[in-house]
SERO-4910 file (N, C-alpha, C, O; in steps of 0.05 Angstrom, whole numbers):
BEGIN
 pado doro    nc1    nc2    nc3   cac1   cac2   cac3    cc1    cc2    cc3    oc1    oc2    oc3
  Met    A     19    -17      4     -5      4      1     14     27     -9     34     24    -21
  Gly    A      2     51      0     25     68    -11     18     90     18      0     88     34
  Asp    A     35    106     16     38    129     44     13    137     43      1    136     22
  Ile    A     -2    150     74    -14    175     72     -9    203     72     -7    216     92
  Ile    A     -6    212     53     -2    254     56    -20    263     59    -42    259     49
  Ala    A    -11    282     76    -34    303     78    -31    323     57    -11    334     47
  Phe    A    -63    326     51    -73    340     31    -79    364     36    -99    367     50
  Gln    A    -68    385     29    -78    415     34    -89    427      6    -75    433    -14
  Pro    A   -116    429      7   -128    438    -15   -121    468    -17   -117    481      4
  Lys    A   -119    480    -42   -113    500    -47   -146    518    -40   -169    510    -42
  Arg    A   -134    547    -32   -158    562    -23   -174    570    -60   -161    587    -73
  Leu    A   -188    564    -68   -207    571    -91   -216    595    -94   -230    601    -75
  Asn    A   -213    614   -112   -227    647   -112   -251    645   -124   -259    655   -145
  Ser    A   -266    623   -101   -296    631   -115   -313    652   -106   -336    654   -117
  Glu    A   -308    666    -92   -323    689    -73   -324    710    -98   -306    718   -112
  Pro    A   -346    714    -98   -360    736   -110   -354    764   -106   -364    772    -85
  Pro    A   -339    785   -120   -348    809   -119   -355    820   -101   -379    825   -104
  Leu    A   -345    829    -80   -378    843    -53   -395    861    -71   -419    863    -66
  Arg    A   -383    877    -94   -407    888   -107   -430    875   -118   -452    885   -123
  Asn    A   -423    846   -123   -447    829   -135   -462    819   -107   -487    817   -106
  Val    A   -453    815    -94   -465    803    -61   -482    828    -58   -506    826    -60
  Phe    A   -470    853    -52   -483    874    -42   -517    871    -67   -541    864    -62
  Gly    A   -503    880    -89   -532    879   -110   -545    863   -111   -568    872   -110
  Ser    A   -543    839   -113   -559    820   -112   -580    823    -91   -604    820    -97
  Ile    A   -573    828    -67   -591    831    -39   -601    852    -40   -624    852    -32
  Leu    A   -590    880    -48   -612    899    -54   -632    898    -79   -650    915    -82
  Lys    A   -627    879    -95   -652    870   -115   -670    860   -102   -691    874    -99
  Glu    A   -670    836    -90   -677    820    -78   -699    827    -60   -723    821    -63
  Thr    A   -685    843    -39   -696    861    -27   -724    878    -35   -746    878    -25
  Arg    A   -712    893    -57   -736    909    -66   -746    896    -85   -761    912    -97
  Gln    A   -747    867   -100   -770    858   -116   -789    841    -87   -813    836    -90
  Lys    A   -777    835    -64   -796    826    -42   -817    840    -35   -838    829    -29
  Arg    A   -814    870    -35   -825    898    -29   -845    906    -49   -862    924    -45
  Gly    A   -844    892    -74   -854    898    -97   -854    928   -111   -871    937   -126
  Glu    A   -833    941   -102   -825    967   -114   -803    961   -139   -788    942   -145
  Arg    A   -809    987   -148   -795    990   -183   -773   1003   -183   -777   1022   -168
  Leu    A   -754   1003   -190   -729   1018   -191   -730   1045   -186   -716   1055   -168
  Val    A   -747   1059   -201   -748   1085   -197   -762   1099   -167   -754   1120   -157
  Glu    A   -779   1085   -159   -774   1087   -132   -762   1082   -112   -773   1092    -92
  Val    A   -741   1068   -107   -723   1059    -93   -702   1078    -95   -690   1088    -76
  Ala    A   -699   1086   -129   -674   1109   -131   -680   1141   -124   -666   1158   -113
  Gln    A   -699   1141   -132   -714   1171   -117   -708   1168    -87   -698   1188    -76
  Arg    A   -712   1152    -77   -714   1157    -42   -681   1157    -41   -672   1174    -25
  Ala    A   -657   1140    -57   -641   1141    -55   -625   1159    -68   -600   1154    -67
  Ala    A   -636   1186    -82   -624   1206    -95   -599   1197   -118   -579   1210   -125
  Ile    A   -607   1176   -127   -587   1167   -156   -603   1158   -171   -625   1149   -165
  Ser    A   -591   1158   -201   -612   1151   -223   -619   1130   -226   -600   1115   -220
  Thr    A   -638   1119   -234   -652   1096   -237   -627   1073   -251   -618   1053   -239
  Gln    A   -618   1084   -277   -598   1076   -279   -577   1069   -270   -564   1052   -282
  Tyr    A   -568   1081   -245   -544   1080   -236   -555   1055   -209   -538   1038   -201
  Leu    A   -574   1054   -201   -599   1033   -188   -589   1003   -195   -577    984   -184
  Ser    A   -602   1010   -223   -604    986   -241   -571    973   -242   -566    952   -231
  Glu    A   -554    986   -255   -527    973   -249   -518    965   -222   -508    943   -215
  Ile    A   -523    984   -207   -507    972   -174   -526    939   -175   -514    919   -167
  Glu    A   -545    937   -181   -562    913   -168   -550    893   -189   -547    870   -183
  Arg    A   -543    900   -212   -533    875   -232   -501    876   -219   -488    856   -224
  Gly    A   -492    891   -207   -457    889   -195   -440    900   -220   -416    896   -222
  Arg    A   -455    915   -239   -436    932   -257   -419    948   -248   -396    952   -255
  Lys    A   -434    960   -227   -419    991   -222   -410    986   -186   -424    977   -168
  Asp    A   -381    995   -185   -367    997   -159   -380   1024   -142   -371   1046   -141
  Ala    A   -401   1013   -130   -413   1038   -116   -393   1048    -91   -376   1032    -85
  Ser    A   -393   1072    -77   -382   1072    -55   -398   1062    -24   -414   1044    -28
  Ser    A   -397   1065    -12   -404   1053     19   -427   1080     22   -449   1076     32
  Glu    A   -423   1096     15   -445   1121     24   -467   1114     -2   -490   1120      4
  Val    A   -463   1105    -21   -482   1099    -44   -504   1078    -33   -528   1080    -30
  Phe    A   -482   1052    -28   -493   1028    -21   -509   1038      9   -533   1033      8
  Ala    A   -502   1049     33   -520   1054     57   -552   1076     44   -574   1071     54
  Ser    A   -549   1099     23   -568   1104      8   -589   1091      0   -613   1097      3
  Val    A   -579   1071    -10   -592   1047    -18   -613   1032     -3   -637   1029     -4
  Ala    A   -591   1022     13   -609   1012     39   -623   1019     60   -638   1004     72
  Arg    A   -619   1046     66   -636   1061     72   -668   1062     64   -689   1060     77
  Ala    A   -662   1067     33   -688   1069     19   -699   1039     19   -722   1037     11
  Leu    A   -689   1019     26   -703   1003     32   -712    990     52   -722    968     51
  Asp    A   -707   1004     72   -705   1007    107   -695    987    115   -704    969    128
  Met    A   -668    994    103   -643    967    118   -625    991    127   -626   1015    121
  Thr    A   -603    974    148   -587    991    156   -556    972    136   -558    951    123
  Met    A   -537    983    139   -509    971    129   -511    949    145   -510    929    131
  Phe    A   -514    943    174   -511    924    185   -531    906    169   -519    886    159
  Asp    A   -551    906    164   -573    883    145   -561    876    125   -558    853    117
  Leu    A   -551    900    113   -541    891     84   -517    877     85   -515    858     69
  Thr    A   -492    881    105   -466    869    111   -474    840    123   -464    819    116
  Ser    A   -495    845    142   -501    809    153   -506    799    124   -492    780    116
  Gln    A   -520    807    111   -534    787     94   -516    777     75   -523    758     60
  Ala    A   -492    789     74   -480    788     51   -454    768     63   -441    751     50
  Ala    A   -450    773     94   -430    754    105   -439    726    105   -425    706     99
  Arg    A   -462    726    110   -480    688    109   -474    682     80   -459    664     72
  Gln    A   -489    699     66   -480    695     35   -457    678     26   -454    656     16
  Leu    A   -439    698     34   -408    688     27   -404    662     39   -396    642     26
  Tyr    A   -408    662     63   -401    631     81   -419    615     77   -414    593     88
  Thr    A   -440    615     63   -454    592     50   -432    585     24   -422    563     20
  Thr    A   -430    604     11   -416    603    -21   -388    585     -5   -385    561    -11
  Gln    A   -373    595     10   -345    580     20   -360    555     29   -359    538     11
  Gln    A   -371    548     46   -378    522     54   -389    504     33   -384    481     40
  Ser    A   -401    507     12   -410    486    -12   -378    490    -28   -372    469    -39
  Val    A   -362    505    -30   -332    494    -38   -320    479    -33   -313    460    -47
  Ser    A   -314    485     -3   -300    470     15   -307    445     29   -297    440     51
  Gly    A   -324    429     18   -330    403     28   -312    383     30   -289    388     22
  Pro    A   -321    352     41   -300    334     45   -299    321     15   -315    316     -3
  Val    A   -262    316     24   -254    306      4   -251    274      5   -245    265     27
  Cys    A   -255    255    -16   -240    235    -10   -221    224    -35   -226    222    -58
  Leu    A   -199    219    -22   -183    209    -30   -178    176    -36   -174    162    -17
  Ala    A   -178    167    -59   -170    134    -66   -142    121    -70   -126    132    -86
  Ala    A   -135    102    -58   -107     94    -59   -111     72    -80    -92     59    -88
***
């Protein structure tokens, strides 16, 4: 038989950009509330096009803009970042599952 060698998995770069995670959370929240882009954009004091690009992860918005959109959806930055952390944790857990090595 062969020797048992400790396996050190490489860390996969599977985490999506934070702008994508924030954008998807904001979009999902807006849709659950039944609101249109234009309504949320007006309350956040940004253009509808810019909000659309943020939701799709196309724009690197500042923390102030993310906070403004979150407030327009009755969320805090804590709510947004907590949801993002849970989503990223779930993504990480699904990638680093058990590994079976055969001899």
